C-alpha positions in Angstrom: 60.3 34.3 40.9 62.4 36.0 43.6 64.2 38.0 41.0 61.0 39.3 39.4 59.7 40.3 42.8 62.9 42.1 43.6 62.8 44.0 40.3 59.1 45.0 40.9 59.9 46.2 44.4 62.8 48.3 43.1 60.7 49.8 40.4 58.0 50.7 42.9 60.5 52.4 45.1 62.0 54.4 42.3 58.6 55.5 41.0 57.0 56.4 44.4 56.9 60.0 45.5 59.6 60.9 48.0 59.1 64.6 48.6 59.2 64.4 52.4 62.8 63.0 52.4 64.2 64.8 49.3 64.6 68.3 50.7 67.8 69.3 52.3 69.1 72.5 54.0 72.7 73.5 54.3 73.9 76.2 56.7 77.5 77.3 56.8 77.8 78.5 60.4 81.0 80.4 59.7 79.1 82.7 57.4 76.4 83.6 59.9 76.4 87.4 60.5 74.8 90.1 62.7 73.5 93.5 61.6 75.0 95.0 64.7 78.4 93.2 64.3 79.9 90.6 66.6 81.2 91.3 70.0 84.8 90.3 71.0 85.5 86.6 71.3 85.8 87.0 75.1 82.1 88.1 75.2 80.5 85.1 73.5 79.7 86.9 70.2 77.1 84.4 68.9 74.9 84.6 72.1 71.9 87.0 72.5 72.4 89.8 75.1 70.2 92.5 76.4 72.1 95.1 74.4 71.5 93.1 71.2 67.8 93.2 71.9 67.7 97.0 72.8 69.5 97.9 69.6 67.2 95.6 67.5 70.0 93.4 66.3 69.3 90.8 63.7 70.8 87.4 62.8 71.6 86.7 59.2 71.7 83.0 58.1 72.9 82.2 54.6 71.2 78.9 53.4 71.3 76.6 50.5 68.0 74.8 49.8 67.7 71.7 47.5 64.8 69.5 46.5 62.0 71.9 47.5 59.0 71.2 45.3 56.0 73.6 45.1 54.1 73.6 48.3 57.1 73.2 50.7 58.3 76.1 52.9 61.3 76.5 54.9 60.4 77.5 58.5 62.6 78.5 61.4 61.4 77.4 64.9 63.1 78.1 68.2 63.0 76.0 71.3 64.9 75.7 74.6 67.4 73.0 74.8 65.9 69.6 74.2 62.6 70.9 72.9 62.8 68.8 69.6 61.0 71.3 67.3 61.2 68.9 64.4 58.3 67.1 66.2 55.0 68.6 65.1 53.6 68.0 68.6 56.1 70.4 70.0 55.1 73.1 67.5 51.3 73.0 67.7 48.5 72.5 70.2 48.5 72.5 74.0 51.8 70.6 74.1 53.7 73.2 72.0 57.2 74.1 73.3 58.6 75.9 70.2 57.8 79.3 68.6 58.1 80.2 64.9 60.4 83.1 63.9 60.5 82.8 60.1 58.5 81.3 57.2 60.2 81.3 53.8 58.7 80.1 50.5 61.6 79.1 48.2 59.9 80.3 44.9 62.5 83.0 43.9 65.7 81.8 45.5 67.2 78.6 46.8 70.1 80.4 48.3 68.3 82.8 50.6 69.7 84.8 53.5 67.2 84.4 56.3 67.1 87.5 58.6 65.7 86.9 62.1 65.4 89.8 64.6 66.6 88.8 68.0 63.5 90.5 69.5 61.4 87.8 67.8 63.4 85.1 69.5 63.3 86.9 72.9 59.5 87.4 72.7 58.9 83.6 72.9 55.3 83.8 71.6 54.2 80.2 71.4 51.1 79.3 69.4 50.5 82.8 67.9 51.7 82.4 64.4 55.1 84.0 63.8 56.6 85.4 67.0 56.9 89.2 66.7 58.9 91.0 69.5 59.3 94.6 70.5 61.6 96.6 72.7 59.4 95.9 75.7 60.4 92.2 75.5 64.0 93.2 76.2 63.0 93.8 79.8 59.8 91.8 80.2 60.2 88.5 78.4 60.3 85.1 80.2 64.1 85.2 79.8 64.3 88.3 81.9 64.0 86.6 85.3 67.2 84.5 85.1 70.8 85.8 85.1 72.2 82.4 83.9 72.7 81.9 80.2 69.9 79.7 78.7 70.6 77.4 75.7 68.4 77.8 72.6 68.2 75.8 69.4 67.0 77.3 66.0 65.5 74.6 63.8 65.6 75.2 60.0 62.9 72.8 58.7 61.3 71.9 55.4 57.5 71.7 56.0 54.4 70.9 54.0 51.2 70.7 56.0 51.9 68.0 58.7 55.0 66.7 56.9 58.3 67.7 58.3 61.5 67.0 56.4 65.1 66.8 57.7 66.5 70.2 58.6 69.5 71.7 60.3 70.0 73.1 63.9 71.8 76.2 65.0 72.6 76.4 68.7 73.1 79.5 70.7 72.3 81.0 74.2 70.3 83.9 75.5 71.4 86.0 78.4 69.4 89.2 79.1 70.1 89.8 82.8 73.3 91.0 84.3 74.6 89.8 87.7 73.3 91.1 91.0 74.5 94.4 92.4 77.5 94.6 94.6 76.9 95.4 98.3 78.8 97.2 101.0 80.1 99.9 98.6 82.5 102.4 100.2 84.4 105.4 98.8 87.6 107.2 99.7 89.2 110.3 98.2 92.5 111.1 96.5 93.8 113.8 94.3 91.7 113.8 91.1 90.4 110.4 92.0 88.0 108.3 94.1 88.7 104.8 95.4 85.9 102.3 95.6 85.6 99.2 97.6 82.7 96.6 97.6 81.8 93.0 98.5 82.4 90.5 95.8 79.3 89.2 93.8 79.0 85.4 93.9 76.0 84.7 91.6 75.7 84.8 87.8 78.4 84.5 85.0 80.3 87.5 86.3 83.4 88.7 84.5 84.1 92.0 86.2 82.8 95.3 87.5 82.0 98.8 86.0 81.7 102.2 87.7 79.2 104.9 86.9 79.5 108.6 87.8 77.1 111.5 87.9 78.4 113.8 86.5 80.8 111.7 84.3 84.5 112.6 84.1 85.1 115.5 81.7 81.7 117.0 82.1 81.9 120.8 82.1 78.9 121.1 84.3 79.2 121.3 88.1 75.6 120.0 88.5 74.1 116.6 88.0 73.1 115.7 84.4 69.5 116.8 84.7 68.8 117.1 80.9 70.2 113.7 79.7 68.2 110.5 79.0 64.5 111.1 79.3 64.1 107.4 80.3 67.6 106.1 81.3 66.0 102.9 82.7 63.7 102.0 79.8 60.3 101.7 81.5 61.6 100.2 84.7 60.2 103.2 86.6 56.9 104.0 84.8 53.5 102.9 86.1 50.4 102.4 83.8 47.9 105.2 83.5 44.4 105.0 85.1 41.2 104.5 83.0 39.1 107.7 82.5 35.7 108.0 84.2 32.4 108.0 82.2 30.8 111.3 81.4 27.7 112.4 83.5 24.3 113.0 81.7 22.7 116.4 81.6 19.4 116.8 83.7 16.2 117.4 81.7 13.6 119.9 83.1 9.9 120.2 81.9 8.9 123.5 80.4 6.3 125.8 82.1 2.6 126.2 80.7 1.8 129.4 78.8 -0.5 132.1 80.4 -4.2 132.4 79.3 -5.3 135.4 77.2 -7.0 138.4 78.8 -10.8 139.1 78.4 -12.0 141.4 75.6 -12.6 145.0 76.7 -16.3 146.2 77.1 -17.7 148.6 74.6 -17.6 152.3 75.6 -20.1 155.1 75.3 -20.2 157.0 72.0 -17.1 159.0 71.5 -15.1 157.1 74.2 -12.9 154.1 73.5 -13.5 150.8 75.2 -11.3 149.6 78.1 -8.5 147.2 77.2 -8.8 143.6 78.4 -6.8 142.3 81.4 -3.5 140.5 80.7 -3.3 136.7 80.9 -1.7 134.9 83.9 1.8 133.6 83.6 2.4 129.8 83.2 3.6 127.6 86.1 7.4 127.1 86.3 8.9 123.9 84.8 10.2 121.2 87.1 14.0 121.0 87.6 15.9 118.3 85.7 17.8 115.5 87.6 21.6 115.5 87.2 23.4 112.1 86.7 27.1 112.0 87.6 29.6 109.9 85.7 31.6 107.1 87.4 35.1 107.9 88.5 38.1 106.4 86.6 40.3 103.7 88.1 43.8 104.6 89.3 46.9 103.6 87.3 49.5 101.1 88.7 52.3 102.7 90.5 55.8 102.6 89.1 58.8 101.0 90.9 60.8 103.3 93.1 62.8 105.5 90.8 62.8 108.7 92.9 65.8 110.9 91.9 68.2 111.7 94.8 69.1 115.2 93.9 68.2 116.5 97.3 70.1 113.8 99.3 73.6 113.5 100.5 74.6 111.8 97.3 72.7 113.7 94.5 71.8 112.2 91.2 69.0 112.3 88.7 70.3 109.5 86.5 71.8 106.9 88.8 69.3 105.0 90.9 70.2 102.1 93.1 68.8 98.7 92.0 68.0 99.9 88.4 69.7 98.9 85.2 70.9 101.7 82.9 69.6 101.5 79.3 72.8 103.1 77.9 75.5 102.6 80.6 78.2 104.0 78.4 77.0 107.5 79.0 77.9 107.3 82.7 80.8 104.8 82.6 83.8 106.1 84.5 85.9 103.1 85.2 86.1 99.3 85.4 88.0 96.2 86.6 88.1 93.0 84.6 88.5 90.6 87.4 85.9 88.2 88.8 87.3 88.4 92.3 88.0 92.2 92.4 86.7 94.1 95.4 88.2 97.5 94.8 88.9 99.9 91.9 89.8 103.5 91.1 87.9 106.3 89.3 90.5 108.6 87.8 90.7 111.9 85.9 88.2 113.7 88.1 88.1 117.3 89.0 89.2 118.2 92.5 86.6 119.9 94.8 83.7 118.6 92.8 81.1 116.2 94.2 80.7 112.9 92.3 78.0 110.4 92.9 79.2 106.9 92.0 77.6 103.4 91.7 79.1 100.0 91.0 77.6 97.2 88.8 78.7 93.7 87.9 79.2 92.6 84.3 78.6 89.2 82.8 79.9 87.1 79.9 78.1 88.9 77.1 78.6 92.4 78.5 75.3 92.7 80.3 75.6 95.3 83.0 73.6 94.4 86.1 71.6 96.7 88.4 73.4 99.6 90.2 74.7 99.3 93.7 73.7 101.7 96.4 75.1 105.2 95.7 78.1 106.7 97.3 79.7 110.1 96.8 82.7 112.2 97.7 84.9 115.1 96.6 88.4 114.5 95.1 91.0 116.7 96.6 94.8 116.8 97.2 95.7 114.7 100.3 98.9 116.1 101.9 98.9 113.6 104.8 101.8 111.4 105.9 100.9 108.7 103.4 101.1 111.1 100.4 104.4 112.6 101.7 105.7 109.1 102.2 104.8 108.2 98.7 106.3 111.3 97.2 109.5 110.5 99.1 109.7 107.1 97.3 108.1 104.9 100.0 106.4 101.7 98.7 105.2 99.8 101.8 101.6 99.8 103.1 98.5 100.7 101.0 95.1 102.2 101.0 93.8 105.7 100.7 93.6 108.6 103.2 95.4 106.5 105.8 98.6 106.3 107.8 98.3 102.9 109.4 100.6 100.1 108.5 102.8 102.4 106.5 106.6 102.3 106.9 108.8 105.4 106.3 111.8 105.6 104.0 115.0 104.8 105.8 116.5 108.2 105.0 113.6 109.7 107.0 113.5 107.3 109.9 117.3 107.1 110.5 117.6 110.5 112.2 114.6 109.8 114.3 115.9 106.4 115.5 119.3 108.0 116.2 117.7 110.7 118.3 115.6 108.2 120.2 118.7 106.1 120.9 120.7 109.1 122.2 117.8 110.1 124.5 117.6 106.5 125.9 121.3 106.3 126.6 121.3 109.7 128.4 118.4 108.6 130.5 120.1 105.3 131.5 123.3 107.2 132.5 121.4 109.5 134.7 119.7 106.6 136.5 123.0 104.8 136.9 124.6 107.9 138.5 121.8 108.1 141.0 
């Protein structure tokens, strides 16, 4: 009896449909690629940065799908850490926490390469079908308000209607905002160089600092770069346009009435023609039409302060304090790779040429933060005591354009000390004689 029941149960198990649990997805993470290539290992190459978004980078996931019957699709959902996108309640309705970035039907291939634009991940459009991002999301998504890397999970799931099979998860992080701008920036001059000092930045995942010059080193122009980068800050400065006003309607006037005809002329005597009739009176003038004016348009929203500083003490059209450059490489003129750095040098500059300089902090994926306040100065030869001392082989002291706390080479100080000693001895002898 028990044996027959066991056999019947086993047969029912074997014959029952098991589509929901038969599908499997395999992802070899070592084969994941990027259309824009990976950054260096020191810059977290698998994370998503602002530069990745701006250049429209895409992630490529090679998969192997098995056991997918007709009607099943392979969908990719993204959620912040702990979102559990394999739960349908987190993908649909008012409780949704995840957003879909791909929907693949395995009818032609069971070894597809799923290509996912990072902009679609950055857009985070929950409940709107497949999330589609644009370049605007690189600056204005919900991830743009935090300079701390935020964990994300990509869920590769077999789905048919409300049935969700077992999938695979790929984890990464998103970091779109660089660290805060350094403060208390100061500049000093030297021959073919400028020396910068600033206060250390303490927030964000900072890895170092970069310097930006207008004009950049090597530029043949003696002026600021007024023709480069139509929008170097990618819509951080533009306000929206106002709405146009409605057109006014033309006024309509009534026409005047026609004049009445003249009386017929009376008959004349024989041989004489009759007199002509009198002309009719003119009609009354028409009434003037009323004019209706259109409503005025609403004003546009003002942009953030991006006023160029070409007329100030530190001129620039392309470096604006507090803004983040879209392509910082165009103005890069130096860097230091230390978290605790508070000074650095901009070299290979032209003497007697004014340079405007800003400092920005850099984070763990290479995001460059907003620019510091602008400083400027003119490199030039410095033939002061410090430079002469250095040229003579001295090594004590430090700084730029300064003579304090600087020792002199012994070969220069010895004669001076001997002279001072002789003068002192002579003075003592004179006093003793008296």
